[in-house]
All heavy atoms as an XYZ file, in Angstrom:
844
protein
N      19.662      5.265    -25.073
C      18.541      5.910    -25.714
C      17.272      5.164    -25.342
O      17.342      4.453    -24.522
C      18.820      5.919    -27.171
N      16.213      5.488    -26.026
C      14.915      4.854    -25.682
C      13.909      5.933    -25.244
O      13.135      5.660    -24.357
N      13.935      7.085    -25.884
C      13.047      8.139    -25.522
C      11.707      7.903    -26.061
O      11.555      7.493    -27.273
C      13.614      9.410    -25.977
C      14.967      9.801    -25.227
C      16.053      9.535    -25.864
C      14.894     10.348    -24.032
C      17.310      9.715    -25.191
C      16.169     10.629    -23.316
C      17.375     10.287    -24.005
O      18.492     10.519    -23.354
N      10.744      8.172    -25.310
C       9.263      8.116    -25.784
C       8.590      9.327    -25.262
O       8.909      9.888    -24.197
C       8.623      6.858    -25.335
N       7.709      9.956    -25.966
C       6.931     11.058    -25.502
C       6.920     12.182    -26.509
O       7.504     12.007    -27.661
N       6.405     13.250    -26.244
C       6.338     14.382    -27.121
C       7.711     15.168    -27.239
O       8.439     15.274    -26.361
C       5.291     15.343    -26.618
C       5.270     15.080    -25.065
C       5.693     13.575    -25.031
N       7.927     15.858    -28.386
C       9.051     16.627    -28.615
C       8.679     17.627    -29.718
O       7.788     17.389    -30.522
C      10.256     15.851    -28.999
C      11.571     16.601    -28.744
O      11.589     17.787    -28.310
O      12.664     16.050    -29.017
N       9.395     18.620    -29.822
C       9.251     19.695    -30.942
C      10.560     20.245    -31.227
O      11.532     20.412    -30.412
C       8.258     20.758    -30.431
N      10.732     20.738    -32.503
C      11.821     21.499    -32.911
C      11.428     22.497    -33.977
O      10.432     22.362    -34.681
C      12.985     20.537    -33.435
C      12.600     19.696    -34.660
C      12.792     20.177    -35.899
C      11.971     18.427    -34.455
C      12.468     19.328    -36.984
C      11.623     17.642    -35.534
C      11.868     18.149    -36.784
N      12.274     23.509    -34.097
C      11.989     24.532    -35.040
C      13.165     24.590    -36.052
O      14.254     24.410    -35.710
C      11.909     25.944    -34.391
O      10.837     25.908    -33.351
C      11.588     26.970    -35.344
N      12.817     24.813    -37.371
C      13.765     24.912    -38.374
C      13.526     26.115    -39.210
O      12.346     26.644    -39.236
C      13.877     23.674    -39.231
C      12.587     23.448    -40.078
C      12.629     23.941    -41.417
C      11.588     22.768    -39.607
C      11.514     23.743    -42.219
C      10.521     22.459    -40.398
C      10.419     23.024    -41.732
O       9.326     22.809    -42.513
N      14.528     26.658    -39.871
C      14.367     27.772    -40.673
C      15.014     27.421    -42.067
O      16.108     26.873    -42.183
C      15.085     29.015    -40.157
O      14.636     29.342    -38.889
C      15.037     30.264    -41.016
N      14.256     27.802    -43.119
C      14.732     27.522    -44.534
C      14.941     28.920    -45.148
O      14.123     29.826    -45.062
C      13.737     26.731    -45.259
N      16.090     29.081    -45.810
C      16.432     30.338    -46.504
C      16.783     29.982    -47.970
O      17.500     29.115    -48.272
C      17.649     30.994    -45.849
O      17.330     31.125    -44.443
C      17.944     32.364    -46.485
N      16.109     30.824    -48.866
C      16.438     30.602    -50.313
C      17.603     31.442    -50.713
O      18.177     32.225    -49.880
C      15.133     30.839    -51.110
C      14.750     32.219    -51.122
O      15.483     33.202    -50.765
N      13.495     32.450    -51.574
N      17.950     31.356    -52.023
C      19.143     32.064    -52.497
C      19.120     33.565    -52.474
O      20.062     34.220    -52.426
C      19.506     31.554    -53.899
C      19.943     30.165    -53.914
C      18.403     31.775    -54.927
N      17.828     34.113    -52.461
C      17.723     35.637    -52.458
C      17.522     36.095    -50.983
O      17.370     37.324    -50.835
C      16.508     36.034    -53.287
C      16.721     35.816    -54.778
C      15.195     35.493    -52.848
N      17.732     35.274    -50.016
C      17.716     35.655    -48.590
C      16.372     35.718    -47.988
O      16.275     36.060    -46.870
N      15.294     35.266    -48.629
C      13.969     35.137    -47.977
C      14.007     33.868    -47.183
O      14.474     32.765    -47.628
C      12.924     35.012    -49.005
O      12.984     36.118    -49.954
C      11.482     35.052    -48.416
N      13.510     33.984    -45.878
C      13.461     32.779    -45.080
C      12.213     32.611    -44.456
O      11.335     33.567    -44.414
C      14.508     32.858    -44.034
O      14.378     34.034    -43.195
N      11.878     31.502    -43.878
C      10.742     31.260    -43.230
C      10.969     30.087    -42.227
O      11.851     29.250    -42.455
N      10.307     30.133    -41.124
C      10.505     29.087    -40.097
C       9.278     28.328    -39.790
O       8.146     28.841    -40.049
C      11.105     29.748    -38.801
O      10.116     30.531    -38.236
N       9.493     27.107    -39.222
C       8.317     26.238    -38.933
C       8.734     25.443    -37.666
O       9.877     25.131    -37.505
C       7.931     25.385    -40.047
N       7.678     25.132    -36.855
C       7.925     24.285    -35.765
C       7.231     22.962    -35.987
O       6.177     22.896    -36.479
C       7.307     24.860    -34.473
O       7.965     26.134    -34.203
C       7.469     23.971    -33.293
N       7.991     21.924    -35.840
C       7.490     20.529    -35.960
C       7.337     19.903    -34.645
O       8.195     19.912    -33.874
C       8.465     19.727    -36.881
C       7.990     18.264    -36.971
C       8.594     20.344    -38.237
N       6.140     19.325    -34.372
C       5.859     18.671    -33.151
C       5.763     17.094    -33.507
O       5.021     16.719    -34.435
C       4.547     19.100    -32.515
O       4.722     20.392    -32.139
N       6.372     16.344    -32.709
C       6.369     14.825    -32.902
C       6.076     14.117    -31.584
O       6.446     14.712    -30.495
C       7.622     14.320    -33.539
C       8.864     14.516    -32.573
C       7.783     14.875    -34.940
C      10.003     13.774    -33.012
N       5.505     13.028    -31.629
C       5.364     12.106    -30.482
C       6.049     10.805    -30.845
O       5.631     10.128    -31.707
C       3.904     11.926    -30.074
O       3.346     13.207    -29.784
C       3.774     11.051    -28.841
N       7.005     10.383    -30.081
C       7.607      9.159    -30.242
C       6.942      8.074    -29.334
O       6.813      8.300    -28.053
C       9.124      9.174    -29.770
C       9.841      7.836    -29.968
C       9.850     10.281    -30.703
N       6.377      7.132    -29.877
C       5.680      6.020    -29.180
C       6.711      5.075    -28.494
O       7.797      4.912    -28.990
C       4.828      5.211    -30.115
O       3.864      5.998    -30.770
N       6.274      4.631    -27.292
C       7.169      3.630    -26.684
C       7.274      2.391    -27.566
O       6.370      2.071    -28.377
C       6.521      3.278    -25.366
C       5.096      3.705    -25.453
C       5.100      4.777    -26.590
N       8.288      1.560    -27.390
C       8.406      0.332    -28.199
C       7.304     -0.624    -27.872
O       6.840     -0.637    -26.796
C       9.839     -0.144    -27.772
C      10.092      0.388    -26.496
C       9.398      1.670    -26.407
N       6.985     -1.471    -28.790
C       6.091     -2.579    -28.594
C       6.915     -3.843    -28.239
O       7.608     -4.367    -29.178
C       5.144     -2.845    -29.831
C       4.215     -4.008    -29.545
C       4.398     -1.544    -30.104
N       6.889     -4.221    -27.112
C       7.656     -5.295    -26.615
C       6.819     -6.612    -26.565
O       5.695     -6.584    -26.301
C       8.201     -5.137    -25.183
C       9.038     -3.810    -25.021
C       9.498     -3.734    -23.579
C      10.167     -3.692    -25.876
N       7.440     -7.697    -27.051
C       6.810     -9.009    -26.981
C       7.705     -9.955    -26.343
O       8.939     -9.724    -26.150
C       6.546     -9.542    -28.427
O       7.699     -9.593    -29.156
C       5.544     -8.541    -29.138
N       7.201    -11.194    -25.933
C       7.989    -12.201    -25.334
C       7.619    -13.560    -26.015
O       6.386    -13.804    -26.170
C       7.896    -12.177    -23.874
C       8.813    -13.118    -23.241
S       9.482    -12.782    -21.574
C       8.213    -11.851    -20.798
N       8.596    -14.412    -26.176
C       8.325    -15.808    -26.635
C       8.924    -16.661    -25.608
O       9.833    -16.331    -24.813
C       9.129    -16.050    -27.943
N       8.378    -17.837    -25.444
C       7.368    -18.535    -26.267
C       5.951    -18.156    -25.981
O       5.689    -17.316    -25.021
C       7.629    -20.039    -25.900
C       7.910    -19.943    -24.442
C       8.718    -18.612    -24.215
N       4.972    -18.756    -26.650
C       3.601    -18.567    -26.341
C       3.321    -18.923    -24.894
O       4.057    -19.734    -24.320
C       2.759    -19.372    -27.328
C       3.634    -19.608    -28.442
C       5.101    -19.559    -27.821
N       2.210    -18.458    -24.280
C       1.952    -18.766    -22.889
C       1.545    -20.060    -22.364
O       1.579    -20.306    -21.160
C       0.849    -17.696    -22.540
C       0.286    -17.316    -23.755
C       1.216    -17.572    -24.900
N       1.336    -21.039    -23.186
C       0.924    -22.419    -22.796
C       2.164    -23.317    -22.953
O       2.671    -23.475    -24.096
C      -0.181    -22.941    -23.634
N       2.718    -23.778    -21.899
C       3.909    -24.688    -21.901
C       3.623    -26.081    -21.345
O       2.632    -26.206    -20.507
C       5.046    -24.109    -20.979
C       5.417    -22.568    -21.397
C       6.288    -22.020    -20.313
C       5.931    -22.400    -22.698
N       4.346    -27.017    -21.731
C       4.124    -28.427    -21.160
C       5.446    -29.062    -20.988
O       6.491    -28.848    -21.579
C       3.151    -29.215    -22.074
O       3.906    -29.515    -23.246
N       5.414    -29.969    -19.942
C       6.568    -30.702    -19.552
C       6.100    -32.088    -19.034
O       4.899    -32.282    -18.881
C       7.401    -30.052    -18.463
N       7.094    -33.008    -18.752
C       6.678    -34.329    -18.183
C       7.501    -34.547    -16.987
O       8.603    -34.325    -16.979
C       7.028    -35.458    -19.227
O       6.248    -35.120    -20.505
C       6.599    -36.749    -18.729
N       6.851    -34.922    -15.902
C       7.429    -35.242    -14.617
C       8.582    -36.235    -14.754
O       8.390    -37.222    -15.582
C       6.475    -35.669    -13.619
N       9.716    -35.977    -14.131
C      10.851    -36.894    -14.268
C      11.760    -36.807    -15.418
O      12.713    -37.557    -15.626
N      11.355    -35.926    -16.403
C      12.142    -35.689    -17.605
C      12.732    -34.251    -17.554
O      11.965    -33.339    -17.315
C      11.364    -35.957    -18.887
C      10.985    -37.414    -18.908
C      12.144    -35.622    -20.115
C      10.061    -37.840    -20.043
N      13.993    -34.151    -17.932
C      14.675    -32.796    -17.904
C      13.927    -31.867    -18.813
O      13.480    -32.225    -19.919
C      16.131    -32.905    -18.294
N      13.799    -30.526    -18.347
C      13.118    -29.556    -19.075
C      13.873    -28.268    -19.072
O      14.555    -27.941    -18.081
C      11.734    -29.318    -18.360
C      10.881    -28.254    -18.883
C      10.019    -28.416    -20.048
C      10.947    -26.889    -18.433
C       9.342    -27.480    -20.506
C      10.117    -25.995    -18.956
C       9.340    -26.195    -19.999
O       8.480    -25.201    -20.554
N      13.787    -27.494    -20.080
C      14.394    -26.195    -20.218
C      13.638    -25.381    -21.187
O      13.356    -25.749    -22.322
C      15.901    -26.375    -20.737
O      16.479    -25.095    -20.857
N      13.356    -24.101    -20.714
C      12.644    -23.166    -21.638
C      13.262    -21.799    -21.456
O      13.335    -21.291    -20.343
C      11.170    -23.072    -21.239
C      10.387    -22.120    -22.014
C      10.376    -22.450    -23.480
O       9.749    -23.491    -23.888
N      10.967    -21.611    -24.264
N      13.707    -21.337    -22.630
C      14.324    -19.948    -22.577
C      13.189    -18.852    -22.937
O      12.490    -19.137    -23.865
C      15.447    -19.824    -23.526
C      16.666    -20.794    -23.168
C      16.032    -18.424    -23.710
C      17.670    -20.933    -24.168
N      13.178    -17.808    -22.220
C      12.183    -16.754    -22.490
C      13.016    -15.625    -23.197
O      14.074    -15.248    -22.669
C      11.498    -16.254    -21.163
C      10.767    -17.322    -20.581
C      11.333    -18.239    -19.658
C       9.407    -17.599    -20.861
C      10.659    -19.226    -19.048
C       8.716    -18.508    -20.290
C       9.359    -19.429    -19.409
N      12.427    -15.134    -24.343
C      13.128    -14.174    -25.135
C      12.267    -12.986    -25.442
O      11.199    -13.108    -26.104
C      13.584    -14.750    -26.431
O      14.428    -15.947    -26.186
C      14.369    -13.769    -27.132
N      12.584    -11.832    -24.888
C      11.726    -10.582    -25.126
C      12.419     -9.993    -26.393
O      13.653    -10.102    -26.602
C      11.906     -9.658    -23.983
N      11.622     -9.121    -27.109
C      12.103     -8.453    -28.230
C      11.246     -7.169    -28.383
O      10.275     -7.001    -27.725
C      11.947     -9.279    -29.536
O      10.584     -9.644    -29.769
N      11.842     -6.285    -29.285
C      11.158     -4.963    -29.508
C      11.858     -3.773    -29.042
O      11.485     -2.696    -29.199
N      13.058     -4.028    -28.315
C      13.836     -2.889    -27.850
C      15.357     -3.166    -28.394
O      15.695     -4.244    -28.523
C      13.974     -2.885    -26.367
O      14.854     -1.925    -25.842
N      16.027     -2.112    -28.633
C      17.408     -2.130    -29.119
C      18.325     -2.437    -27.946
O      19.545     -2.670    -28.216
C      17.705     -0.884    -29.848
N      17.885     -2.455    -26.795
C      18.761     -2.650    -25.585
C      18.561     -4.060    -24.968
O      17.600     -4.676    -25.316
C      18.438     -1.561    -24.528
O      17.169     -1.720    -23.972
C      18.636     -0.167    -25.116
N      19.384     -4.428    -24.071
C      19.372     -5.754    -23.437
C      18.219     -5.804    -22.382
O      17.796     -4.793    -21.918
C      20.687     -6.088    -22.761
N      17.744     -6.971    -22.130
C      16.621     -7.192    -21.144
C      17.185     -7.877    -19.889
O      18.107     -8.653    -20.069
C      15.582     -8.024    -21.758
C      14.754     -7.381    -22.783
C      15.067     -7.489    -24.122
C      13.625     -6.731    -22.513
C      14.221     -6.874    -25.157
C      12.828     -6.027    -23.393
C      13.171     -6.141    -24.747
N      16.569     -7.616    -18.855
C      16.614     -8.318    -17.545
C      15.432     -9.047    -17.272
O      14.388     -8.366    -17.358
C      16.992     -7.313    -16.414
O      18.177     -6.628    -16.678
C      17.213     -8.069    -15.124
N      15.482    -10.308    -16.868
C      14.284    -11.110    -16.718
C      14.109    -11.462    -15.218
O      15.020    -11.684    -14.376
C      14.356    -12.513    -17.459
C      14.526    -12.250    -19.011
C      15.811    -11.998    -19.576
C      13.413    -12.305    -19.744
C      15.940    -11.821    -20.916
C      13.504    -12.180    -21.113
C      14.730    -11.809    -21.692
O      14.826    -11.746    -23.025
N      12.780    -11.568    -14.902
C      12.449    -11.957    -13.505
C      11.103    -12.746    -13.499
O      10.344    -12.681    -14.472
C      12.335    -10.769    -12.588
O      11.263     -9.896    -12.985
N      10.956    -13.537    -12.474
C       9.656    -14.199    -12.396
C       8.903    -13.429    -11.314
O       9.232    -13.399    -10.146
C       9.797    -15.669    -11.888
C       8.542    -16.413    -11.996
S       8.710    -18.208    -11.691
C       8.516    -18.273     -9.957
N       7.880    -12.618    -11.808
C       7.291    -11.569    -10.970
C       6.196    -12.164    -10.082
O       5.723    -11.582     -9.103
C       6.777    -10.416    -11.736
O       5.840    -10.816    -12.715
N       5.578    -13.335    -10.411
C       4.530    -13.959     -9.592
C       4.379    -15.382     -9.919
O       4.899    -15.827    -10.947
C       3.173    -13.240     -9.744
O       2.726    -13.379    -11.042
N       3.684    -16.152     -9.084
C       3.506    -17.487     -9.278
C       4.547    -18.473     -8.828
O       5.362    -17.990     -8.029
N       4.467    -19.717     -9.132
C       5.440    -20.745     -8.768
C       5.596    -21.767     -9.803
O       4.783    -21.969    -10.579
C       4.921    -21.342     -7.382
O       3.677    -22.077     -7.676
N       6.764    -22.406     -9.599
C       7.161    -23.481    -10.465
C       7.023    -24.824     -9.675
O       7.095    -24.840     -8.528
C       8.625    -23.368    -10.931
C       8.960    -22.067    -11.777
C      10.401    -21.937    -11.936
C       8.173    -22.175    -13.134
N       6.852    -25.913    -10.380
C       6.853    -27.144     -9.737
C       8.195    -27.487     -9.114
O       9.227    -26.948     -9.535
C       6.511    -28.223    -10.839
C       6.895    -27.538    -12.192
C       6.801    -26.098    -11.852
N       8.167    -28.417     -8.090
C       9.433    -28.823     -7.536
C      10.346    -29.402     -8.579
O       9.859    -30.079     -9.399
C       9.107    -29.830     -6.465
C       8.333    -29.427     -5.258
C       7.991    -30.552     -4.343
C       9.073    -28.289     -4.394
N      11.600    -29.095     -8.487
C      12.567    -29.574     -9.386
C      12.855    -28.535    -10.448
O      13.888    -28.710    -11.191
N      12.153    -27.472    -10.701
C      12.404    -26.492    -11.728
C      12.788    -25.180    -10.987
O      12.348    -24.924     -9.946
C      11.168    -26.260    -12.568
C      10.750    -27.384    -13.560
C       9.616    -26.912    -14.503
C      11.934    -27.807    -14.362
N      13.650    -24.430    -11.600
C      14.016    -23.133    -11.145
C      14.154    -22.141    -12.290
O      14.241    -22.529    -13.451
C      15.401    -23.272    -10.365
O      16.363    -23.534    -11.219
N      14.107    -20.845    -12.012
C      14.202    -19.828    -12.909
C      15.474    -19.070    -12.647
O      15.765    -18.699    -11.479
C      13.013    -18.826    -12.677
C      13.034    -17.686    -13.648
C      12.624    -17.726    -14.944
C      13.643    -16.427    -13.237
C      12.749    -16.717    -15.804
C      13.677    -15.303    -14.109
C      13.258    -15.471    -15.395
N      16.258    -18.860    -13.685
C      17.605    -18.135    -13.552
C      17.751    -17.392    -14.907
O      17.922    -18.091    -16.025
C      18.684    -19.088    -13.255
C      19.934    -18.361    -13.018
O      19.977    -17.200    -12.578
N      21.044    -18.951    -13.248
N      17.871    -16.062    -14.867
C      18.320    -15.226    -16.064
C      17.594    -15.591    -17.312
O      18.138    -15.647    -18.340
C      19.818    -15.450    -16.238
N      16.214    -15.695    -17.213
C      15.401    -15.892    -18.378
C      15.255    -17.329    -18.857
O      14.708    -17.530    -19.906
N      15.620    -18.252    -17.966
C      15.435    -19.662    -18.234
C      14.794    -20.398    -17.155
O      15.231    -20.326    -16.071
C      16.741    -20.214    -18.759
O      17.342    -19.571    -19.760
C      16.629    -21.769    -19.094
N      13.771    -21.229    -17.425
C      13.337    -22.194    -16.468
C      13.867    -23.552    -16.899
O      13.832    -23.931    -18.115
C      11.750    -22.361    -16.517
C      11.206    -23.533    -15.728
C      11.096    -20.995    -16.054
N      14.541    -24.187    -15.849
C      15.145    -25.429    -16.172
C      15.147    -26.397    -15.020
O      15.014    -25.900    -13.882
C      16.592    -25.235    -16.745
O      17.336    -24.531    -15.701
N      15.498    -27.609    -15.190
C      15.521    -28.673    -14.197
C      14.699    -29.869    -14.627
O      14.321    -30.055    -15.703
N      14.363    -30.600    -13.618
C      13.569    -31.857    -13.833
C      12.407    -31.798    -12.938
O      12.537    -31.856    -11.688
C      14.371    -33.171    -13.561
O      15.486    -33.190    -14.409
C      13.547    -34.328    -13.855
N      11.157    -31.554    -13.404
C      10.033    -31.427    -12.559
C       9.745    -32.762    -11.919
O       9.776    -33.843    -12.510
C       8.931    -31.060    -13.478
C       9.335    -31.515    -14.852
C      10.876    -31.441    -14.817
N       9.416    -32.693    -10.620
C       9.215    -33.968     -9.827
C       7.765    -34.100     -9.458
O       7.351    -35.071     -8.851
C      10.107    -33.961     -8.538
O       9.733    -32.790     -7.724
C      11.539    -33.902     -8.900
N       6.886    -33.150     -9.872
C       5.468    -33.282     -9.636
C       4.603    -32.858    -10.873
O       4.988    -31.964    -11.579
C       5.095    -32.436     -8.365
C       5.276    -30.983     -8.584
C       5.023    -30.137     -7.380
O       5.779    -29.262     -6.960
N       3.845    -30.252     -6.693
N       3.486    -33.575    -10.982
C       2.566    -33.273    -12.077
C       1.612    -32.223    -11.631
O       1.457    -32.037    -10.416
C       1.932    -34.513    -12.518
N       1.101    -31.519    -12.646
C      -0.020    -30.560    -12.199
C       0.129    -29.232    -13.112
O       0.932    -29.266    -14.082
N      -0.710    -28.293    -12.808
C      -0.666    -27.022    -13.601
C      -0.128    -26.014    -12.708
O      -0.577    -25.707    -11.567
C      -2.113    -26.785    -14.047
O      -2.614    -27.810    -14.833
C      -2.147    -25.493    -14.850
N       0.795    -25.196    -13.242
C       1.572    -24.172    -12.570
C       1.449    -22.838    -13.301
O       1.796    -22.852    -14.547
C       2.982    -24.530    -12.289
C       3.073    -25.855    -11.564
C       3.026    -27.104    -12.277
C       3.127    -25.904    -10.200
C       3.072    -28.307    -11.593
C       3.173    -27.121     -9.538
C       3.133    -28.307    -10.250
N       1.012    -21.843    -12.686
C       1.003    -20.479    -13.222
C       1.982    -19.537    -12.687
O       2.240    -19.493    -11.519
C      -0.478    -19.917    -12.997
C      -1.570    -20.744    -13.545
O      -1.557    -20.985    -14.775
N      -2.479    -21.282    -12.766
N       2.636    -18.801    -13.587
C       3.619    -17.854    -13.191
C       3.663    -16.728    -14.222
O       3.298    -16.905    -15.392
C       5.017    -18.552    -12.935
C       5.459    -19.288    -14.231
C       6.318    -18.625    -15.060
C       5.125    -20.590    -14.371
C       6.864    -19.372    -16.191
C       5.592    -21.264    -15.535
C       6.445    -20.735    -16.468
N       4.361    -15.713    -13.871
C       4.497    -14.469    -14.767
C       5.930    -14.204    -14.945
O       6.665    -14.141    -13.959
C       3.764    -13.247    -14.147
O       2.405    -13.542    -14.014
C       3.983    -12.058    -15.080
N       6.373    -14.071    -16.232
C       7.810    -13.716    -16.489
C       7.689    -12.263    -17.000
O       6.892    -11.874    -17.791
C       8.444    -14.573    -17.519
C       8.381    -16.036    -17.160
C       9.793    -14.091    -17.974
C       9.224    -16.382    -15.939
N       8.618    -11.492    -16.443
C       8.760    -10.000    -16.760
C      10.135     -9.731    -17.296
O      11.108    -10.207    -16.783
C       8.523     -9.248    -15.493
C       8.544     -7.709    -15.746
C       8.167     -7.008    -14.429
N       7.932     -5.517    -14.698
C       8.775     -4.618    -14.212
N       9.688     -4.939    -13.276
N       8.555     -3.387    -14.414
N      10.100     -9.012    -18.354
C      11.370     -8.631    -19.050
C      11.466     -6.997    -18.994
O      10.476     -6.412    -19.434
C      11.480     -9.114    -20.463
N      12.495     -6.436    -18.596
C      12.736     -5.059    -18.567
C      13.921     -4.627    -19.376
O      15.015     -5.256    -19.150
C      12.909     -4.597    -17.098
C      13.125     -3.056    -17.075
C      11.817     -4.971    -16.168
N      13.748     -3.754    -20.298
C      14.924     -3.322    -21.161
C      15.837     -2.443    -20.391
O      15.545     -1.935    -19.271
C      14.503     -2.888    -22.554
C      13.947     -1.369    -22.494
O      13.837     -0.769    -21.403
O      13.585     -0.911    -23.609
N      17.010     -2.153    -20.945
C      17.886     -1.237    -20.226
C      18.023      0.120    -20.855
O      19.039      0.781    -20.702
C      19.309     -1.889    -20.329
O      19.730     -2.148    -21.646
N      16.919      0.522    -21.520
C      16.873      1.878    -22.202
C      16.844      2.944    -21.047
O      16.439      2.706    -19.923
C      15.774      1.933    -23.145
O      14.490      1.836    -22.441
N      17.165      4.171    -21.451
C      17.137      5.238    -20.574
C      16.310      6.409    -21.340
O      16.049      6.326    -22.419
C      18.510      5.822    -20.240
O      19.172      6.171    -21.428
C      19.252      4.758    -19.424
N      15.957      7.424    -20.586
C      15.196      8.539    -21.136
C      13.826      8.528    -20.687
O      13.376      7.785    -19.771
N      13.060      9.366    -21.326
C      11.616      9.647    -20.993
C      10.857      8.361    -21.147
O      10.853      7.716    -22.188
C      11.124     10.712    -21.869
O       9.716     10.907    -21.541
N      10.168      7.960    -20.106
C       9.345      6.820    -20.179
C      10.053      5.468    -20.010
O       9.380      4.475    -19.906
N      11.296      5.447    -19.981
C      12.168      4.240    -19.839
C      12.442      3.849    -18.418
O      12.348      4.780    -17.531
C      13.385      4.433    -20.662
N      12.746      2.664    -18.066
C      12.827      1.545    -19.009
C      11.509      1.036    -19.319
O      10.540      1.298    -18.698
C      13.635      0.543    -18.186
C      13.308      0.814    -16.776
C      13.075      2.262    -16.678
N      11.421      0.202    -20.451
C      10.184     -0.332    -20.857
C      10.165     -1.848    -20.462
O      11.235     -2.501    -20.367
C      10.038     -0.191    -22.374
C      10.094      1.267    -22.810
C      11.255      1.788    -23.298
C       9.019      2.111    -22.527
C      11.415      3.094    -23.647
C       9.137      3.431    -22.913
C      10.227      3.944    -23.476
N       8.976     -2.412    -20.395
C       8.914     -3.750    -19.840
C       7.621     -4.460    -20.529
O       6.730     -3.840    -20.921
C       8.826     -3.753    -18.342
C       7.523     -3.292    -17.785
O       6.532     -4.011    -17.821
N       7.545     -2.023    -17.437
N       7.758     -5.838    -20.395
C       6.673     -6.647    -20.885
C       6.560     -7.776    -19.897
O       7.507     -8.311    -19.396
C       6.931     -7.177    -22.363
C       8.198     -8.019    -22.398
C       5.748     -8.050    -22.862
N       5.278     -8.130    -19.525
C       5.044     -9.212    -18.663
C       3.972    -10.188    -19.329
O       3.113     -9.774    -19.937
C       4.452     -8.775    -17.362
O       5.327     -8.056    -16.501
N       4.308    -11.488    -19.198
C       3.425    -12.598    -19.833
C       3.063    -13.539    -18.744
O       4.009    -14.107    -18.025
C       4.202    -13.202    -21.020
C       3.199    -14.317    -21.548
C       4.441    -12.210    -22.144
N       1.812    -13.886    -18.657
C       1.388    -14.923    -17.724
C       1.451    -16.265    -18.457
O       0.921    -16.479    -19.475
C      -0.101    -14.651    -17.333
C      -0.208    -13.369    -16.610
O       0.595    -12.981    -15.806
N      -1.352    -12.632    -16.848
N       2.178    -17.207    -17.834
C       2.401    -18.490    -18.407
C       1.665    -19.556    -17.585
O       1.556    -19.449    -16.384
C       3.861    -18.792    -18.495
C       4.684    -18.135    -19.540
C       5.253    -16.852    -19.221
C       4.697    -18.582    -20.831
C       5.883    -16.150    -20.285
C       5.278    -17.909    -21.819
C       5.910    -16.774    -21.534
O       6.585    -16.040    -22.520
N       1.333    -20.734    -18.276
C       0.727    -21.784    -17.643
C       1.660    -23.019    -18.111
O       1.720    -23.257    -19.332
C      -0.750    -22.052    -18.053
O      -1.527    -20.949    -17.594
C      -1.302    -23.321    -17.369
N       2.189    -23.647    -17.148
C       3.056    -24.830    -17.377
C       2.256    -26.113    -16.826
O       1.839    -26.209    -15.766
C       4.299    -24.793    -16.753
C       5.222    -26.024    -16.720
C       5.631    -26.396    -18.182
C       6.497    -25.874    -15.869
N       1.936    -26.966    -17.786
C       1.279    -28.189    -17.457
C       2.287    -29.253    -17.436
O       2.996    -29.508    -18.481
C       0.195    -28.559    -18.507
O      -0.719    -27.474    -18.539
C      -0.533    -29.849    -18.090
N       2.495    -29.869    -16.277
C       3.446    -30.995    -16.091
C       2.637    -32.227    -16.137
O       1.882    -32.515    -15.246
C       4.246    -30.852    -14.809
C       5.252    -32.000    -14.695
C       5.033    -29.526    -14.784
N       2.883    -33.152    -17.160
C       2.165    -34.351    -17.309
C       2.857    -35.464    -16.434
O       4.080    -35.370    -16.324
C       2.130    -34.811    -18.750
C       1.435    -33.702    -19.593
O       0.214    -33.347    -19.284
N       2.176    -33.148    -20.603
N       2.065    -36.396    -15.970
C       2.696    -37.494    -15.160
C       3.611    -38.303    -16.052
O       3.618    -38.402    -17.156
C       1.432    -38.345    -14.670
C       0.178    -37.629    -15.149
C       0.641    -36.585    -16.053
């Protein structure tokens, strides 16, 4: 599931004496509002093990994660929604994490992207 967009349906109501009337109802289903944690400013220390799990929410379906742009410092890698390793260089690193849900239907799948800044202290 995961349908977003306009839809309409018609219903008919009949009372006990047989009088009936029909009406059409139009609705618009909004796409889900997806968010991702943690906040976009991250910090680590060179030479010390680091791990950060990225968690998207707002969809009833599972997410697939990717690093869609940017780069990580030497010693860190991205795998299945987690940045981990031991950074070997100090500096500021910018990257974007993207989460795509597994919904189907009109407008799906839905996604969220967050630009992160990781500051690695000496």
